[in-house]
N, C-alpha and C positions, 0 to 999 in steps of 0.2 A: 200870534200863534204860540209863542212861548215866552213867559216872563221869568227870566232867571237873573236876579240882580245881585251884585256883590254886596257883602255886608258893609254896613256903616262902620268902618274900622279905622283905627288910628295909625296902623302900621302894617307894612308888608314884611312878613318873616320868611326867610329862606334858609334852608340847611340841607345837608346830605346825611342820610341815615346809613350807618355802617355797622358791620360786625365788630364789636369792641375788641375782639382778639386778633382778627386778621386785617382789620381796617378796610375790608372789601365792602363796596356799596350794596345795599339791599333794595333791589327794584320792587316796586308795587307794594311797599309797606304802607299800612293804613295810618293816616293822621286824622284823628277824630276830636272835635270840640263839642259839637251837638248835632242834632239831626239835620240842621240846615247849614252846617259849616264843617266840611270835611274834604279831604283830598287823599291822594296816594302819591308816593314817590314815582318818578318816571323811570325809564329803563336804566338810567345812570344813578338811581338812588336819591335824587334830589327833589325837593318839594318847595312850593311857595304857597303861603296862605295869608289872607288878610284877617286880622283879629286884633282885639285890644291886648295891651301888654299884660293885663291881669288875667286873661283867659288861660285855661288849663288844657293842654293838649295831651291826648292819650295816643301814644305811638306804639304800634304792634306789628309783628311779623311772625307768621306761623313758624314754630320751631325755636322761638326766642322769647325771653321774658319781656312782657310789655313794660313800657316806661311812661310815667306820668310826669309832665314838666310844665312849668309856667312859661308862657310865651316870652316874657322878659328875660328868662334865663337860657334861651336857645342860643347855642353857639353854631359855628359853621358846620361842625360835624357832631352828630348825635349817635352815640354807641349803644347798641343793644347786646345783651348778654345771651349767647346761645344756651338752649337747654342741654342738660347732660345726656349723654347716651347711656341709658341705664342697663344696656345689655352687657356692659363691662362689669356690672355689679353681680357677684356670684350669688347674692341672695334673691335676685329677681326670678320669679317663676315664669316658665314659658307661657306665651300667649296662645290661647286656643283660637287660631285664625278662622276656622270654620264657623265657630260660634260668633266671633266678632263680626264677620262679614254678613252672616245671617241677620244679626240684630241691627247692623248698620243699614242693610237693605230695607228692613222693616221700618226703621225710624225715618229713613229718607222718603219712603213712599207715604208714610203718615204725614210728614211735613208737606209733601206735595199735594196730597188730597185735601188737607185742611186749609192751605193758603194759596191754592193754585189760581184763585181769582184776583189776588192782590197784584197791583201794577206798580211800576217804578219807572223813573226816567233815567237815562244813561247818557253820559258824554262819550263820544266816540272820535278817535283820531286814527287815521290810516296814512301810511307813507310808503311809496314804492320806488325802487331803484332798478335801473337797467345799466349794467356795465359801469357801476359806481356813480351813475348820473341819476339824480332824483327826477322822475318825470311825472309824479302825481302826489298830491296831498289832499286829503279830505278830512273835514270835521263835521260832526252832526250831533244833534240831540235826538235820541231815539226813545221810544217807550216800549216796554215789554212786561210780560209776566215773569218775575224773577225767581220764584220759589224753586229751589233745587237746581234748575237749569233755566235758560232763557227760551222763550217762545213767543210767538205772535208779535214780532218786532214791527214797529211802525215809525214813520219819520215825523218828527216835530219841526225841526229846522236844520238846514245844512248848508255847506259850501264846499267847493272843490276847485282845484286848479291843476292844469297839466301842461306839459310841453313834450315835444318829440325830441328824444336824444339825438344829437348829431351822429353818434357812433352806431346808430341802428337805422336800417332802412324801414324797419317795421317796429312797432311798439305794441305793448299788450298791457291791459289793465283789468283789474277785477271789477266787474259790474256790481256785484253784491258780496264782496268779501266779508262784510259784517255778519253775514249769516253763519260763517264759520264759528263765530262767538256763541251762537245758540247752543252748540255742543250738547246734543241729547245724551250727555255723558251719563253713564252709570245704568239707569233703569229704563229709559225711554225705548219703546219697541219699534219706532218707525224711522230710525236713523237712515238717511239716504244711502250711506255707504254700506252699512251692515246692520242686521237686526239682532245679532246674537253676541258678537265678540265685544262685550263691555263688562267692566268689573263687577257691578252689583246686579248680577242676574243669576238665576238658579243654576245655569249650566256653565258658570265661569270656569270651572275646572276643566272643561273641554278645550279651553283656549289658553289658559294661563298656568304657569308655575308661580309659586308664591315665595316671598321672603319678607322679612320685616326688620325694622329698627324700633326701639322703644326710647322715647325722649320724655324728659320730665324733670320736676323738682318737687319741693314739698307741697306745692299747690295742686298738682295733678300730673297726668301723663297723657302723651300722645303716642299713638301707634302709627308708624309710617309703613304702610303695607305696599310692597312692590309687586305689581302685576306684570309678570314677564311673559310675553307671548311665546307659545310653543313654536318650534321651528316649522311645524306642519301648517301653521296658519298663514295662508297666502292672501286672504281677503283683508280689507281695511280693518285695523284693530287699534284700540287705545293701549299703548304701552306706557303705563303711568304709575306714579306713587300717590296713594291716598293717605292724607293725614287725618286720623280719626280720633276723636276724644274718647278715651277709654270708659269714662263714666256715663256720658250721654249718648254715645254711639252716633254722634253727629259729625259730618264731614267738615273739616276746617280748610283744606286746601287740596288741589289736585295739580300735579305737574308731570310733564313727560312729553310724549309725541304721538302723533297719529302715523301709523305705518301703512304701507301698501296702498297709498291713495293716488288716484288719478284725478287731476283737477282740470276744469275747463275754463278757458279764457276767450273773451271776444277780442279779436285782433283787428286793428285798423292800420292801413298803410295808404300812402299816396300813389295815385295813378301817375306813372311817369309821363304819359301822353297828355294828361290833364291834371296839372298840379293842384287844382282846386277841388278835385274829386277824391273822395275817400272810398276805399274798398273795405268791406267788412267780411269777416269770416270767423267762425268758431273753430278753434283748434284745441287739442288736449295735450297736456304735458304731465308726466309723472313727476311728482315732487321728490326732490333729493332730501329735503328736510322739512318737517312740519311740526314745530315745537309749540307748546302751549303751557300756560299757567292760569289756573282758576282759583281765586280766593273767595271764600264764603264769609258771611257775616250774619249776626243776629241782633244788630243794633236796633232793628224795628220789632223785635220780639219773635221773629221766625227765621228759619234757615233760608237764606237767599244769596244769590250771586252778588258779590261785591265788585269784582273786577275780572276781566278776561284779557290775557295777552296772547297774541298769536304771532309767530315768527316763521315765515315760509320762504324757503330757498329752492330755486330750481334753475336749470340751464335751458336756454332757448336760443337756437342757432349759435351754439357755443358761446353765448353771452350769459354771465351770471345775473340772475334776477332775484330780487328780494322784495317781499311785502311784509310790513309789520303793522299791527293794529293793537290799540288798547281801548277797552271799553270799561267805563267806571260808573257805578251806581250813585246817582246824585239824590236819590230819595223821592219824597212825595211831591215836592214843589214843581210847578210848571203845568202847562196845559195838558189835558187828556184828549185833545182833538187831533191825534196823530193820523197820518194817512197810511193804512196798511200797505205793505210792499209785497207784491207777488214775487216769488222766487225767480220767475222767468222774465221779469221786467227789470229795467236798468235804474238803479238808485240815482244816477246822475240826472236822468230825465226828471225825476221828482224834484230834485233840488233846483234844477234849472227853471222849472215852472214857478218856484217860490220867489226867485230873485235873490239878490245879494245885499245884505245889510251890514256894511263894514263896522258901524258903531257897535252893533250887537256883539260881534265877534271880538272886538277890542275889549269889551267888558266881561267876556266869559271864556277865559283861557282854561279854567278848571284844573287841568293837570299841567304843571310847568313843562314847557318845551325843552327838549335837549338842545344843545348848541346847533346841531345840524338841522333839526326841525325849525329852530328859530331863523337860521340863515335862509332856509328854503322859503319859509313864510314871508320874510322880508323881500326876497327876490320876486315871488309871485305877486305880492301886493304892489311892489314898485312898478312891475310891468303890467299891472291891472289885468291879471290872467284869471282871476276867480270867476267861475261860471263857464269857462271855455276850455277847449283842448287845442 
């Protein structure tokens, strides 16, 4: 189904990427060697990659100066220098935001039209907590068309495991949480939540107030445009900052949150009279927090999604619930025989039909697990839970 093999490498290198001034970790920074060997840092800023000691790594993070370093010189912490905030410079001329957004919208649509048929494979990891107890972990390889935003996701290979928390009589899991990563951000007109309140549309001024920061050095400048929803907007809306290259008008990063969203969960619980019987029901919950980070790349010669991180918090029966996911572009390699997933069908069912191949997943971690993810993974593997709830 999918052939993703680790490099024939002499050594495993691991390090944490940090802000050189504050020593704060930088999550989802890009570590690039070549088109078939790359990764990103995890939520704690740490990465691991197999490569030869003579290989050269390019480490980059939007808003920071990129760093090129030979693998043999990697230490436990790698510091990146933040770009200067140029608005502190009295010689900087004000940015014409109206013109910048218009040209960025035009360039974004041009990229989409020219490269919309290109496909890429993605590694996906999802983990959910209920009342501080992890009750689900999922990993998958997905295929999508990645130019500008993700669409037409299909499953290549996957695995999942889940348990019922002792502290809850009921539990809830996302059937297709990965579809949140599609984010018809910016220009797409058929977003299920709202068709108008997005940054790069003609009527963005009806929904947003704007502010900006200017970042840069001698090599170029980034404009961080803050799209601040008006108080009158009550429908779902992206409240985000777009990092835009001032010369090319291409998007480098988007971060922020989705506001005013109601999400739907399929709930399962045990029938008290018949413990072997599961009861199913669809319930809706308004999210307390729905944060996201989207990084873009041009490593393959066009503007495409590199990674999407989603962090969703909500309360259910007075219990705090959290679901986090990271989706990372692994490029061209792998099968193109994916199974398209309908939005109203359950991804778990697709994965269950494929069966579980432990060796494949031992060979394809892709993104270094955080300590909690590693602990959960070991627990699920030890109890042989993959493929069941």
